[in-house]
All heavy atoms as TSV, in Angstrom:
chain	resi	resn	atom	element	x	y	z
A	1	SER	N	N	6.005	-13.263	-9.328
A	1	SER	CA	C	6.684	-12.746	-10.488
A	1	SER	C	C	7.382	-11.477	-10.176
A	1	SER	O	O	6.881	-10.659	-9.353
A	1	SER	CB	C	5.706	-12.536	-11.705
A	1	SER	OG	O	6.242	-11.774	-12.686
A	2	ASP	N	N	8.595	-11.176	-10.735
A	2	ASP	CA	C	9.187	-9.882	-10.501
A	2	ASP	C	C	8.831	-8.875	-11.467
A	2	ASP	O	O	9.315	-7.717	-11.272
A	2	ASP	CB	C	10.785	-10.124	-10.675
A	2	ASP	CG	C	11.297	-11.110	-9.520
A	2	ASP	OD1	O	10.718	-11.109	-8.414
A	2	ASP	OD2	O	12.189	-11.804	-9.854
A	3	LEU	N	N	7.921	-9.036	-12.463
A	3	LEU	CA	C	7.580	-8.108	-13.456
A	3	LEU	C	C	6.841	-6.979	-12.786
A	3	LEU	O	O	5.842	-7.225	-12.017
A	3	LEU	CB	C	6.730	-8.875	-14.429
A	3	LEU	CG	C	6.168	-7.965	-15.582
A	3	LEU	CD1	C	7.390	-7.363	-16.381
A	3	LEU	CD2	C	5.319	-8.767	-16.451
A	4	ASN	N	N	7.187	-5.849	-13.096
A	4	ASN	CA	C	6.504	-4.585	-12.663
A	4	ASN	C	C	6.413	-4.390	-11.175
A	4	ASN	O	O	5.493	-3.861	-10.670
A	4	ASN	CB	C	5.077	-4.539	-13.269
A	4	ASN	CG	C	5.107	-4.314	-14.749
A	4	ASN	OD1	O	6.014	-3.584	-15.207
A	4	ASN	ND2	N	4.214	-4.901	-15.463
A	5	PHE	N	N	7.369	-4.954	-10.385
A	5	PHE	CA	C	7.424	-4.631	-8.978
A	5	PHE	C	C	7.921	-3.262	-8.752
A	5	PHE	O	O	8.928	-2.662	-9.441
A	5	PHE	CB	C	8.570	-5.583	-8.265
A	5	PHE	CG	C	8.559	-5.506	-6.822
A	5	PHE	CD1	C	7.678	-6.299	-6.084
A	5	PHE	CD2	C	9.407	-4.664	-6.204
A	5	PHE	CE1	C	7.713	-6.211	-4.728
A	5	PHE	CE2	C	9.431	-4.568	-4.830
A	5	PHE	CZ	C	8.540	-5.332	-4.068
A	6	LYS	N	N	7.237	-2.342	-8.000
A	6	LYS	CA	C	7.482	-0.960	-7.884
A	6	LYS	C	C	8.463	-0.740	-6.650
A	6	LYS	O	O	8.287	-1.382	-5.574
A	6	LYS	CB	C	6.247	-0.190	-7.560
A	6	LYS	CG	C	5.425	0.005	-8.845
A	6	LYS	CD	C	4.219	0.871	-8.465
A	6	LYS	CE	C	3.258	0.869	-9.668
A	6	LYS	NZ	N	1.998	1.579	-9.319
A	7	LEU	N	N	9.480	0.100	-6.916
A	7	LEU	CA	C	10.359	0.631	-5.822
A	7	LEU	C	C	10.185	2.122	-5.781
A	7	LEU	O	O	10.115	2.751	-6.770
A	7	LEU	CB	C	11.770	0.285	-6.130
A	7	LEU	CG	C	12.265	-1.223	-6.112
A	7	LEU	CD1	C	13.561	-1.349	-6.725
A	7	LEU	CD2	C	12.200	-1.760	-4.823
A	8	ILE	N	N	9.891	2.606	-4.509
A	8	ILE	CA	C	9.697	4.051	-4.401
A	8	ILE	C	C	10.862	4.645	-3.538
A	8	ILE	O	O	11.075	4.237	-2.382
A	8	ILE	CB	C	8.360	4.298	-3.681
A	8	ILE	CG1	C	7.256	3.673	-4.515
A	8	ILE	CG2	C	8.229	5.782	-3.422
A	8	ILE	CD1	C	5.888	3.697	-3.801
A	9	PHE	N	N	11.670	5.498	-4.217
A	9	PHE	CA	C	12.820	6.204	-3.596
A	9	PHE	C	C	12.324	7.598	-3.076
A	9	PHE	O	O	11.807	8.375	-3.877
A	9	PHE	CB	C	13.923	6.315	-4.583
A	9	PHE	CG	C	14.471	4.951	-4.991
A	9	PHE	CD1	C	13.894	4.206	-6.016
A	9	PHE	CD2	C	15.682	4.448	-4.483
A	9	PHE	CE1	C	14.422	3.012	-6.392
A	9	PHE	CE2	C	16.105	3.226	-4.842
A	9	PHE	CZ	C	15.463	2.521	-5.795
A	10	ARG	N	N	12.639	7.898	-1.827
A	10	ARG	CA	C	12.238	9.306	-1.337
A	10	ARG	C	C	13.448	9.841	-0.654
A	10	ARG	O	O	13.992	9.326	0.231
A	10	ARG	CB	C	11.096	9.095	-0.352
A	10	ARG	CG	C	10.530	10.457	0.047
A	10	ARG	CD	C	9.237	10.295	0.906
A	10	ARG	NE	N	8.232	10.006	-0.091
A	10	ARG	CZ	C	7.106	9.223	0.081
A	10	ARG	NH1	N	7.032	8.579	1.255
A	10	ARG	NH2	N	6.274	9.068	-0.755
A	11	GLY	N	N	13.864	11.024	-1.103
A	11	GLY	CA	C	15.009	11.725	-0.538
A	11	GLY	C	C	15.338	12.919	-1.366
A	11	GLY	O	O	14.854	13.125	-2.470
A	12	ASN	N	N	16.093	13.851	-0.793
A	12	ASN	CA	C	16.514	15.190	-1.323
A	12	ASN	C	C	15.267	15.922	-1.954
A	12	ASN	O	O	15.319	16.578	-3.012
A	12	ASN	CB	C	17.528	14.879	-2.593
A	12	ASN	CG	C	18.781	14.385	-2.105
A	12	ASN	OD1	O	19.105	14.551	-0.867
A	12	ASN	ND2	N	19.645	13.897	-3.014
A	13	GLY	N	N	14.176	15.818	-1.177
A	13	GLY	CA	C	12.961	16.618	-1.650
A	13	GLY	C	C	12.235	15.998	-2.857
A	13	GLY	O	O	11.341	16.636	-3.361
A	14	ARG	N	N	12.541	14.735	-3.292
A	14	ARG	CA	C	11.789	14.193	-4.367
A	14	ARG	C	C	11.328	12.734	-4.009
A	14	ARG	O	O	12.056	12.072	-3.186
A	14	ARG	CB	C	12.608	14.126	-5.648
A	14	ARG	CG	C	13.971	14.672	-5.792
A	14	ARG	CD	C	14.749	14.514	-6.989
A	14	ARG	NE	N	14.219	13.780	-8.172
A	14	ARG	CZ	C	15.001	12.976	-8.933
A	14	ARG	NH1	N	16.209	12.970	-8.859
A	14	ARG	NH2	N	14.417	12.400	-10.004
A	15	THR	N	N	10.461	12.286	-4.803
A	15	THR	CA	C	10.019	10.875	-4.779
A	15	THR	C	C	10.076	10.390	-6.170
A	15	THR	O	O	9.536	10.976	-7.093
A	15	THR	CB	C	8.504	10.788	-4.266
A	15	THR	OG1	O	8.553	11.259	-2.913
A	15	THR	CG2	C	8.140	9.369	-4.168
A	16	VAL	N	N	10.725	9.218	-6.378
A	16	VAL	CA	C	10.922	8.588	-7.681
A	16	VAL	C	C	10.442	7.195	-7.566
A	16	VAL	O	O	10.890	6.447	-6.680
A	16	VAL	CB	C	12.419	8.720	-8.167
A	16	VAL	CG1	C	12.523	8.005	-9.507
A	16	VAL	CG2	C	12.878	10.193	-8.208
A	17	THR	N	N	9.580	6.746	-8.572
A	17	THR	CA	C	9.121	5.415	-8.527
A	17	THR	C	C	9.527	4.789	-9.862
A	17	THR	O	O	9.499	5.310	-10.914
A	17	THR	CB	C	7.441	5.448	-8.628
A	17	THR	OG1	O	7.022	6.032	-7.444
A	17	THR	CG2	C	6.927	3.969	-8.597
A	18	VAL	N	N	10.077	3.574	-9.647
A	18	VAL	CA	C	10.560	2.736	-10.838
A	18	VAL	C	C	9.868	1.367	-10.715
A	18	VAL	O	O	9.442	0.963	-9.670
A	18	VAL	CB	C	12.053	2.557	-10.858
A	18	VAL	CG1	C	12.757	3.909	-11.024
A	18	VAL	CG2	C	12.654	1.862	-9.566
A	19	LYS	N	N	9.890	0.726	-11.792
A	19	LYS	CA	C	9.337	-0.688	-11.847
A	19	LYS	C	C	10.382	-1.597	-12.419
A	19	LYS	O	O	11.161	-1.221	-13.258
A	19	LYS	CB	C	8.084	-0.764	-12.926
A	19	LYS	CG	C	6.858	-0.103	-12.450
A	19	LYS	CD	C	5.772	-0.299	-13.331
A	19	LYS	CE	C	4.489	0.389	-12.986
A	19	LYS	NZ	N	3.384	0.281	-13.942
A	20	THR	N	N	10.393	-2.765	-11.855
A	20	THR	CA	C	11.370	-3.812	-12.371
A	20	THR	C	C	10.881	-4.381	-13.696
A	20	THR	O	O	9.799	-4.325	-14.003
A	20	THR	CB	C	11.434	-4.943	-11.361
A	20	THR	OG1	O	10.269	-5.602	-11.120
A	20	THR	CG2	C	12.006	-4.371	-10.036
A	21	ASN	N	N	11.893	-4.892	-14.403
A	21	ASN	CA	C	11.480	-5.536	-15.647
A	21	ASN	C	C	11.232	-7.097	-15.415
A	21	ASN	O	O	11.204	-7.499	-14.259
A	21	ASN	CB	C	12.679	-5.315	-16.767
A	21	ASN	CG	C	13.964	-6.048	-16.346
A	21	ASN	OD1	O	13.972	-6.974	-15.554
A	21	ASN	ND2	N	14.979	-5.638	-16.986
A	22	VAL	N	N	11.077	-7.807	-16.521
A	22	VAL	CA	C	10.758	-9.239	-16.357
A	22	VAL	C	C	11.755	-10.074	-15.569
A	22	VAL	O	O	11.476	-11.097	-15.073
A	22	VAL	CB	C	10.420	-9.827	-17.728
A	22	VAL	CG1	C	11.729	-9.948	-18.596
A	22	VAL	CG2	C	9.733	-11.144	-17.694
A	23	LYS	N	N	12.990	-9.622	-15.604
A	23	LYS	CA	C	14.108	-10.332	-14.852
A	23	LYS	C	C	14.330	-9.730	-13.455
A	23	LYS	O	O	15.204	-10.130	-12.771
A	23	LYS	CB	C	15.440	-10.118	-15.625
A	23	LYS	CG	C	15.355	-10.933	-16.951
A	23	LYS	CD	C	16.662	-10.820	-17.683
A	23	LYS	CE	C	16.680	-11.593	-18.966
A	23	LYS	NZ	N	17.995	-11.608	-19.606
A	24	GLY	N	N	13.498	-8.778	-13.006
A	24	GLY	CA	C	13.608	-8.224	-11.734
A	24	GLY	C	C	14.595	-7.110	-11.602
A	24	GLY	O	O	14.907	-6.675	-10.588
A	25	HIS	N	N	15.142	-6.653	-12.814
A	25	HIS	CA	C	16.110	-5.533	-12.764
A	25	HIS	C	C	15.387	-4.144	-12.962
A	25	HIS	O	O	14.333	-4.146	-13.471
A	25	HIS	CB	C	16.985	-5.725	-14.029
A	25	HIS	CG	C	17.767	-7.023	-13.969
A	25	HIS	ND1	N	18.461	-7.485	-15.016
A	25	HIS	CD2	C	18.018	-7.898	-12.969
A	25	HIS	CE1	C	19.050	-8.589	-14.697
A	25	HIS	NE2	N	18.758	-8.896	-13.409
A	26	TYR	N	N	16.100	-3.091	-12.426
A	26	TYR	CA	C	15.628	-1.759	-12.479
A	26	TYR	C	C	16.795	-0.816	-12.711
A	26	TYR	O	O	17.927	-1.238	-12.419
A	26	TYR	CB	C	14.785	-1.419	-11.248
A	26	TYR	CG	C	15.649	-1.188	-10.063
A	26	TYR	CD1	C	16.140	0.108	-9.687
A	26	TYR	CD2	C	16.169	-2.291	-9.298
A	26	TYR	CE1	C	16.896	0.316	-8.693
A	26	TYR	CE2	C	17.054	-2.134	-8.257
A	26	TYR	CZ	C	17.467	-0.871	-7.958
A	26	TYR	OH	O	18.267	-0.624	-6.851
A	27	ARG	N	N	16.485	0.367	-13.171
A	27	ARG	CA	C	17.528	1.347	-13.170
A	27	ARG	C	C	16.837	2.694	-12.890
A	27	ARG	O	O	15.777	3.007	-13.410
A	27	ARG	CB	C	18.232	1.435	-14.634
A	27	ARG	CG	C	19.294	2.489	-14.686
A	27	ARG	CD	C	20.006	2.384	-15.894
A	27	ARG	NE	N	20.882	1.192	-15.882
A	27	ARG	CZ	C	21.978	0.990	-16.594
A	27	ARG	NH1	N	22.419	1.931	-17.462
A	27	ARG	NH2	N	22.634	-0.051	-16.481
A	28	VAL	N	N	17.507	3.519	-11.996
A	28	VAL	CA	C	16.981	4.777	-11.637
A	28	VAL	C	C	18.012	5.779	-11.562
A	28	VAL	O	O	19.206	5.461	-11.095
A	28	VAL	CB	C	16.067	4.638	-10.263
A	28	VAL	CG1	C	17.008	4.206	-9.195
A	28	VAL	CG2	C	15.382	5.925	-9.991
A	29	GLN	N	N	17.801	7.002	-11.975
A	29	GLN	CA	C	18.778	8.095	-11.804
A	29	GLN	C	C	18.435	8.952	-10.617
A	29	GLN	O	O	17.366	9.564	-10.715
A	29	GLN	CB	C	18.786	8.888	-13.100
A	29	GLN	CG	C	19.912	9.888	-13.187
A	29	GLN	CD	C	20.197	10.589	-14.427
A	29	GLN	OE1	O	19.467	10.157	-15.474
A	29	GLN	NE2	N	20.906	11.552	-14.575
A	30	LEU	N	N	19.327	9.033	-9.647
A	30	LEU	CA	C	19.087	9.775	-8.525
A	30	LEU	C	C	20.304	10.715	-8.114
A	30	LEU	O	O	21.466	10.166	-8.518
A	30	LEU	CB	C	18.784	8.894	-7.231
A	30	LEU	CG	C	17.608	7.963	-7.382
A	30	LEU	CD1	C	17.686	6.901	-6.225
A	30	LEU	CD2	C	16.335	8.757	-7.367
A	31	GLY	N	N	20.163	11.768	-7.581
A	31	GLY	CA	C	21.177	12.620	-7.204
A	31	GLY	C	C	21.831	12.005	-5.992
A	31	GLY	O	O	21.322	11.104	-5.260
A	32	ALA	N	N	23.129	12.345	-5.687
A	32	ALA	CA	C	23.848	11.837	-4.409
A	32	ALA	C	C	23.052	12.169	-3.267
A	32	ALA	O	O	22.333	13.175	-3.112
A	32	ALA	CB	C	25.206	12.536	-4.426
A	33	GLY	N	N	23.080	11.196	-2.351
A	33	GLY	CA	C	22.388	11.398	-1.063
A	33	GLY	C	C	21.809	10.058	-0.524
A	33	GLY	O	O	22.100	8.992	-1.021
A	34	THR	N	N	21.056	10.129	0.565
A	34	THR	CA	C	20.551	8.971	1.241
A	34	THR	C	C	19.004	8.981	0.915
A	34	THR	O	O	18.367	9.989	1.099
A	34	THR	CB	C	20.749	9.038	2.786
A	34	THR	OG1	O	22.099	8.986	2.968
A	34	THR	CG2	C	20.154	7.786	3.381
A	35	TYR	N	N	18.515	7.832	0.578
A	35	TYR	CA	C	17.150	7.664	0.190
A	35	TYR	C	C	16.373	6.644	0.943
A	35	TYR	O	O	17.021	5.477	1.160
A	35	TYR	CB	C	16.959	7.327	-1.297
A	35	TYR	CG	C	17.402	8.479	-2.198
A	35	TYR	CD1	C	18.821	8.661	-2.490
A	35	TYR	CD2	C	16.479	9.365	-2.817
A	35	TYR	CE1	C	19.172	9.765	-3.321
A	35	TYR	CE2	C	16.953	10.354	-3.622
A	35	TYR	CZ	C	18.238	10.621	-3.902
A	35	TYR	OH	O	18.644	11.603	-4.666
A	36	ALA	N	N	15.237	6.909	1.442
A	36	ALA	CA	C	14.308	5.835	2.054
A	36	ALA	C	C	13.710	5.129	0.773
A	36	ALA	O	O	13.359	5.758	-0.141
A	36	ALA	CB	C	13.277	6.496	2.881
A	37	VAL	N	N	13.649	3.824	1.004
A	37	VAL	CA	C	13.079	2.980	-0.132
A	37	VAL	C	C	11.914	2.110	0.377
A	37	VAL	O	O	12.115	1.576	1.457
A	37	VAL	CB	C	14.190	2.060	-0.836
A	37	VAL	CG1	C	13.612	1.370	-2.001
A	37	VAL	CG2	C	15.434	2.852	-1.193
A	38	ARG	N	N	10.913	2.088	-0.406
A	38	ARG	CA	C	9.835	1.211	0.072
A	38	ARG	C	C	9.169	0.507	-1.135
A	38	ARG	O	O	9.443	0.949	-2.355
A	38	ARG	CB	C	8.751	1.902	0.857
A	38	ARG	CG	C	7.805	2.837	0.098
A	38	ARG	CD	C	6.642	3.412	0.993
A	38	ARG	NE	N	5.921	4.304	0.335
A	38	ARG	CZ	C	4.808	3.981	-0.296
A	38	ARG	NH1	N	4.537	2.787	-0.421
A	38	ARG	NH2	N	4.142	4.949	-0.939
A	39	ALA	N	N	8.506	-0.517	-0.910
A	39	ALA	CA	C	7.823	-1.313	-1.959
A	39	ALA	C	C	6.504	-0.600	-2.311
A	39	ALA	O	O	5.811	-0.221	-1.367
A	39	ALA	CB	C	7.632	-2.732	-1.667
A	40	GLY	N	N	6.247	-0.557	-3.568
A	40	GLY	CA	C	4.946	0.066	-3.975
A	40	GLY	C	C	4.059	-1.120	-4.392
A	40	GLY	O	O	3.752	-1.315	-5.573
A	41	THR	N	N	3.764	-1.925	-3.380
A	41	THR	CA	C	3.054	-3.251	-3.717
A	41	THR	C	C	1.577	-3.122	-3.760
A	41	THR	O	O	0.927	-2.055	-3.415
A	41	THR	CB	C	3.446	-4.312	-2.520
A	41	THR	OG1	O	2.988	-3.708	-1.319
A	41	THR	CG2	C	4.876	-4.579	-2.480
A	42	VAL	N	N	0.939	-4.192	-4.175
A	42	VAL	CA	C	-0.487	-4.219	-4.138
A	42	VAL	C	C	-0.986	-3.926	-2.699
A	42	VAL	O	O	-0.362	-4.469	-1.718
A	42	VAL	CB	C	-1.027	-5.624	-4.519
A	42	VAL	CG1	C	-2.493	-5.744	-4.547
A	42	VAL	CG2	C	-0.432	-5.955	-5.970
A	43	SER	N	N	-2.051	-3.202	-2.506
A	43	SER	CA	C	-2.450	-2.790	-1.245
A	43	SER	C	C	-2.670	-3.864	-0.105
A	43	SER	O	O	-2.382	-3.625	1.049
A	43	SER	CB	C	-3.735	-1.954	-1.332
A	43	SER	OG	O	-4.775	-2.742	-1.760
A	44	MET	N	N	-3.033	-5.128	-0.446
A	44	MET	CA	C	-3.174	-6.127	0.496
A	44	MET	C	C	-1.829	-6.765	0.975
A	44	MET	O	O	-1.778	-7.479	1.966
A	44	MET	CB	C	-4.062	-7.182	-0.001
A	44	MET	CG	C	-3.553	-7.985	-1.216
A	44	MET	SD	S	-4.891	-9.022	-1.683
A	44	MET	CE	C	-4.031	-9.894	-3.148
A	45	LEU	N	N	-0.658	-6.387	0.350
A	45	LEU	CA	C	0.581	-6.941	0.789
A	45	LEU	C	C	1.268	-5.821	1.567
A	45	LEU	O	O	1.175	-4.682	1.316
A	45	LEU	CB	C	1.513	-7.281	-0.500
A	45	LEU	CG	C	1.023	-8.456	-1.289
A	45	LEU	CD1	C	1.886	-8.754	-2.525
A	45	LEU	CD2	C	0.845	-9.736	-0.509
A	46	PRO	N	N	2.156	-6.248	2.560
A	46	PRO	CA	C	2.793	-5.250	3.472
A	46	PRO	C	C	3.869	-4.500	2.610
A	46	PRO	O	O	4.559	-5.057	1.758
A	46	PRO	CB	C	3.443	-6.124	4.465
A	46	PRO	CG	C	3.643	-7.561	3.823
A	46	PRO	CD	C	2.438	-7.638	2.823
A	47	LYS	N	N	4.018	-3.215	2.871
A	47	LYS	CA	C	4.997	-2.371	2.169
A	47	LYS	C	C	6.292	-2.426	3.010
A	47	LYS	O	O	7.268	-1.946	2.469
A	47	LYS	CB	C	4.407	-0.968	2.084
A	47	LYS	CG	C	3.242	-0.861	1.180
A	47	LYS	CD	C	2.760	0.576	1.068
A	47	LYS	CE	C	1.518	0.752	0.132
A	47	LYS	NZ	N	1.051	-0.305	-0.532
A	48	SER	N	N	6.321	-3.063	4.152
A	48	SER	CA	C	7.490	-2.979	5.000
A	48	SER	C	C	8.443	-4.173	4.902
A	48	SER	O	O	9.406	-4.269	5.553
A	48	SER	CB	C	7.046	-2.898	6.513
A	48	SER	OG	O	6.312	-3.968	6.779
A	49	GLY	N	N	8.076	-5.043	3.782
A	49	GLY	CA	C	8.972	-6.264	3.757
A	49	GLY	C	C	10.172	-6.045	2.930
A	49	GLY	O	O	10.837	-7.046	2.570
A	50	LEU	N	N	10.485	-4.844	2.520
A	50	LEU	CA	C	11.641	-4.612	1.678
A	50	LEU	C	C	12.860	-4.300	2.517
A	50	LEU	O	O	12.835	-3.659	3.507
A	50	LEU	CB	C	11.313	-3.369	0.769
A	50	LEU	CG	C	12.287	-3.115	-0.289
A	50	LEU	CD1	C	12.191	-4.104	-1.455
A	50	LEU	CD2	C	12.153	-1.685	-0.858
A	51	ARG	N	N	13.993	-4.956	2.062
A	51	ARG	CA	C	15.291	-4.743	2.728
A	51	ARG	C	C	16.309	-4.489	1.603
A	51	ARG	O	O	16.330	-5.219	0.691
A	51	ARG	CB	C	15.653	-6.020	3.592
A	51	ARG	CG	C	14.821	-6.212	4.740
A	51	ARG	CD	C	14.979	-5.249	5.886
A	51	ARG	NE	N	14.199	-5.536	6.956
A	51	ARG	CZ	C	12.950	-5.013	7.262
A	51	ARG	NH1	N	12.402	-4.200	6.387
A	51	ARG	NH2	N	12.352	-5.233	8.298
A	52	PRO	N	N	17.203	-3.544	1.752
A	52	PRO	CA	C	17.305	-2.564	2.886
A	52	PRO	C	C	16.256	-1.533	2.645
A	52	PRO	O	O	15.647	-1.358	1.679
A	52	PRO	CB	C	18.789	-1.995	2.649
A	52	PRO	CG	C	19.046	-2.128	1.152
A	52	PRO	CD	C	18.302	-3.296	0.722
A	53	ARG	N	N	16.106	-0.715	3.737
A	53	ARG	CA	C	15.011	0.412	3.784
A	53	ARG	C	C	15.551	1.628	3.320
A	53	ARG	O	O	14.888	2.657	3.069
A	53	ARG	CB	C	14.410	0.387	5.210
A	53	ARG	CG	C	13.989	-0.837	5.806
A	53	ARG	CD	C	12.511	-1.253	5.545
A	53	ARG	NE	N	11.465	-0.455	5.837
A	53	ARG	CZ	C	10.670	-0.509	6.920
A	53	ARG	NH1	N	11.056	-1.338	7.867
A	53	ARG	NH2	N	9.706	0.304	7.072
A	54	THR	N	N	16.949	1.813	3.355
A	54	THR	CA	C	17.593	2.951	2.936
A	54	THR	C	C	18.772	2.668	2.015
A	54	THR	O	O	19.419	1.595	2.169
A	54	THR	CB	C	18.153	3.904	4.032
A	54	THR	OG1	O	19.015	3.220	4.814
A	54	THR	CG2	C	16.886	4.391	4.982
A	55	VAL	N	N	19.078	3.595	1.100
A	55	VAL	CA	C	20.277	3.386	0.291
A	55	VAL	C	C	21.057	4.733	0.269
A	55	VAL	O	O	20.379	5.794	0.228
A	55	VAL	CB	C	19.945	2.908	-1.091
A	55	VAL	CG1	C	19.475	1.512	-1.143
A	55	VAL	CG2	C	19.142	3.846	-1.853
A	56	LYS	N	N	22.322	4.687	-0.021
A	56	LYS	CA	C	23.241	5.830	-0.202
A	56	LYS	C	C	23.669	5.820	-1.574
A	56	LYS	O	O	24.136	4.799	-2.161
A	56	LYS	CB	C	24.481	5.877	0.679
A	56	LYS	CG	C	24.097	6.156	2.164
A	56	LYS	CD	C	25.378	6.449	2.952
A	56	LYS	CE	C	25.019	6.858	4.382
A	56	LYS	NZ	N	26.195	7.264	5.092
A	57	VAL	N	N	23.410	6.951	-2.333
A	57	VAL	CA	C	23.816	7.123	-3.605
A	57	VAL	C	C	25.050	7.920	-3.650
A	57	VAL	O	O	25.087	9.101	-3.226
A	57	VAL	CB	C	22.706	7.788	-4.507
A	57	VAL	CG1	C	23.223	8.038	-5.914
A	57	VAL	CG2	C	21.407	6.846	-4.399
A	58	PRO	N	N	26.218	7.459	-4.302
A	58	PRO	CA	C	27.390	8.195	-4.373
A	58	PRO	C	C	27.334	9.385	-5.346
A	58	PRO	O	O	26.483	9.356	-6.288
A	58	PRO	CB	C	28.446	7.203	-4.755
A	58	PRO	CG	C	27.705	6.167	-5.548
A	58	PRO	CD	C	26.300	6.142	-4.922
A	59	SER	N	N	28.221	10.323	-5.240
A	59	SER	CA	C	28.233	11.481	-6.091
A	59	SER	C	C	28.953	11.153	-7.397
A	59	SER	O	O	30.081	10.458	-7.350
A	59	SER	CB	C	28.992	12.645	-5.431
A	59	SER	OG	O	29.048	13.741	-6.359
A	60	GLY	N	N	28.359	11.335	-8.545
A	60	GLY	CA	C	29.034	11.164	-9.885
A	60	GLY	C	C	29.373	9.750	-10.302
A	60	GLY	O	O	30.347	9.496	-10.893
A	61	ALA	N	N	28.580	8.728	-9.701
A	61	ALA	CA	C	28.921	7.445	-10.038
A	61	ALA	C	C	27.630	6.570	-9.997
A	61	ALA	O	O	26.599	6.977	-9.464
A	61	ALA	CB	C	29.826	6.784	-8.938
A	62	PHE	N	N	27.662	5.500	-10.710
A	62	PHE	CA	C	26.594	4.430	-10.663
A	62	PHE	C	C	26.817	3.515	-9.416
A	62	PHE	O	O	28.035	3.261	-9.172
A	62	PHE	CB	C	26.573	3.679	-12.012
A	62	PHE	CG	C	26.030	4.426	-13.102
A	62	PHE	CD1	C	26.842	4.932	-14.050
A	62	PHE	CD2	C	24.628	4.485	-13.219
A	62	PHE	CE1	C	26.289	5.597	-15.183
A	62	PHE	CE2	C	24.103	5.152	-14.359
A	62	PHE	CZ	C	24.939	5.774	-15.372
A	63	ALA	N	N	25.778	3.060	-8.818
A	63	ALA	CA	C	25.925	2.123	-7.785
A	63	ALA	C	C	24.935	1.044	-7.931
A	63	ALA	O	O	23.693	1.355	-8.262
A	63	ALA	CB	C	25.755	2.838	-6.436
A	64	LYS	N	N	25.315	-0.231	-7.747
A	64	LYS	CA	C	24.334	-1.339	-7.786
A	64	LYS	C	C	23.787	-1.501	-6.429
A	64	LYS	O	O	24.550	-1.679	-5.502
A	64	LYS	CB	C	25.115	-2.595	-8.302
A	64	LYS	CG	C	24.134	-3.786	-8.393
A	64	LYS	CD	C	24.935	-5.014	-8.820
A	64	LYS	CE	C	23.897	-6.204	-8.903
A	64	LYS	NZ	N	24.540	-7.465	-9.270
A	65	ARG	N	N	22.461	-1.695	-6.378
A	65	ARG	CA	C	21.733	-1.880	-5.075
A	65	ARG	C	C	20.635	-2.996	-5.288
A	65	ARG	O	O	19.789	-2.876	-6.177
A	65	ARG	CB	C	21.082	-0.699	-4.548
A	65	ARG	CG	C	21.972	0.541	-4.272
A	65	ARG	CD	C	22.890	0.214	-3.166
A	65	ARG	NE	N	23.749	1.369	-2.780
A	65	ARG	CZ	C	25.040	1.461	-3.203
A	65	ARG	NH1	N	25.551	0.514	-3.867
A	65	ARG	NH2	N	25.760	2.409	-2.823
A	66	ASP	N	N	20.841	-4.094	-4.588
A	66	ASP	CA	C	19.943	-5.168	-4.634
A	66	ASP	C	C	18.999	-5.157	-3.468
A	66	ASP	O	O	19.400	-4.699	-2.381
A	66	ASP	CB	C	20.703	-6.546	-4.683
A	66	ASP	CG	C	21.542	-6.767	-5.822
A	66	ASP	OD1	O	21.094	-6.309	-6.960
A	66	ASP	OD2	O	22.641	-7.430	-5.746
A	67	PHE	N	N	17.671	-5.499	-3.720
A	67	PHE	CA	C	16.752	-5.525	-2.681
A	67	PHE	C	C	16.167	-6.812	-2.557
A	67	PHE	O	O	16.030	-7.596	-3.563
A	67	PHE	CB	C	15.611	-4.503	-3.027
A	67	PHE	CG	C	16.084	-3.010	-3.037
A	67	PHE	CD1	C	16.521	-2.469	-4.133
A	67	PHE	CD2	C	16.023	-2.324	-1.828
A	67	PHE	CE1	C	16.946	-1.106	-4.147
A	67	PHE	CE2	C	16.478	-0.946	-1.848
A	67	PHE	CZ	C	16.950	-0.525	-2.960
A	68	VAL	N	N	15.638	-7.187	-1.349
A	68	VAL	CA	C	14.902	-8.341	-1.083
A	68	VAL	C	C	13.551	-7.981	-0.571
A	68	VAL	O	O	13.464	-7.131	0.325
A	68	VAL	CB	C	15.635	-9.249	-0.035
A	68	VAL	CG1	C	14.890	-10.523	0.247
A	68	VAL	CG2	C	17.053	-9.699	-0.667
A	69	TYR	N	N	12.562	-8.620	-1.103
A	69	TYR	CA	C	11.221	-8.337	-0.492
A	69	TYR	C	C	10.489	-9.636	-0.071
A	69	TYR	O	O	10.542	-10.644	-0.650
A	69	TYR	CB	C	10.294	-7.809	-1.621
A	69	TYR	CG	C	8.908	-7.536	-1.225
A	69	TYR	CD1	C	8.569	-6.372	-0.467
A	69	TYR	CD2	C	7.827	-8.415	-1.552
A	69	TYR	CE1	C	7.401	-6.197	0.006
A	69	TYR	CE2	C	6.574	-8.105	-1.108
A	69	TYR	CZ	C	6.392	-7.017	-0.322
A	69	TYR	OH	O	5.044	-6.858	0.183
A	70	ASP	N	N	10.037	-9.546	1.212
A	70	ASP	CA	C	9.453	-10.729	1.804
A	70	ASP	C	C	7.975	-10.327	2.056
A	70	ASP	O	O	7.607	-9.514	2.877
A	70	ASP	CB	C	10.065	-10.992	3.223
A	70	ASP	CG	C	9.362	-12.268	3.840
A	70	ASP	OD1	O	8.431	-12.793	3.292
A	70	ASP	OD2	O	9.887	-12.609	4.868
A	71	SER	N	N	7.081	-10.967	1.230
A	71	SER	CA	C	5.666	-10.611	1.378
A	71	SER	C	C	4.933	-11.127	2.622
A	71	SER	O	O	3.858	-10.736	2.907
A	71	SER	CB	C	4.933	-11.170	0.112
A	71	SER	OG	O	4.892	-12.571	0.101
A	72	GLY	N	N	5.673	-12.036	3.261
A	72	GLY	CA	C	4.991	-12.715	4.470
A	72	GLY	C	C	4.167	-13.775	4.105
A	72	GLY	O	O	3.568	-14.515	5.007
A	73	ILE	N	N	3.786	-14.018	2.859
A	73	ILE	CA	C	2.948	-15.185	2.417
A	73	ILE	C	C	3.720	-16.466	2.474
A	73	ILE	O	O	4.793	-16.502	1.716
A	73	ILE	CB	C	2.380	-14.874	0.991
A	73	ILE	CG1	C	1.466	-13.573	1.060
A	73	ILE	CG2	C	1.532	-16.033	0.435
A	73	ILE	CD1	C	0.986	-13.134	-0.302
A	74	ARG	N	N	3.205	-17.474	2.989
A	74	ARG	CA	C	3.851	-18.784	3.079
A	74	ARG	C	C	3.048	-19.851	2.409
A	74	ARG	O	O	1.933	-19.854	2.530
A	74	ARG	CB	C	4.209	-19.204	4.494
A	74	ARG	CG	C	5.133	-18.142	5.172
A	74	ARG	CD	C	6.599	-18.149	4.632
A	74	ARG	NE	N	7.461	-17.264	5.314
A	74	ARG	CZ	C	7.813	-16.084	4.903
A	74	ARG	NH1	N	7.320	-15.479	3.744
A	74	ARG	NH2	N	8.678	-15.281	5.566
């Protein structure tokens, strides 16, 4: 399920955590810059399965960024 999947953005001296909604959508307000992004998953799942691992936020604009998470579970 995509409900309450956490994304953690780290950059510009701040860390911001958001959760996805029931449709897997999220919205976060960040200042312009480059941010490292990781999954805030349940501890037994890998945090490194998220792609892309970094995003660039433009100045004065909204930007759509989609992520893919591979838990490694088959």
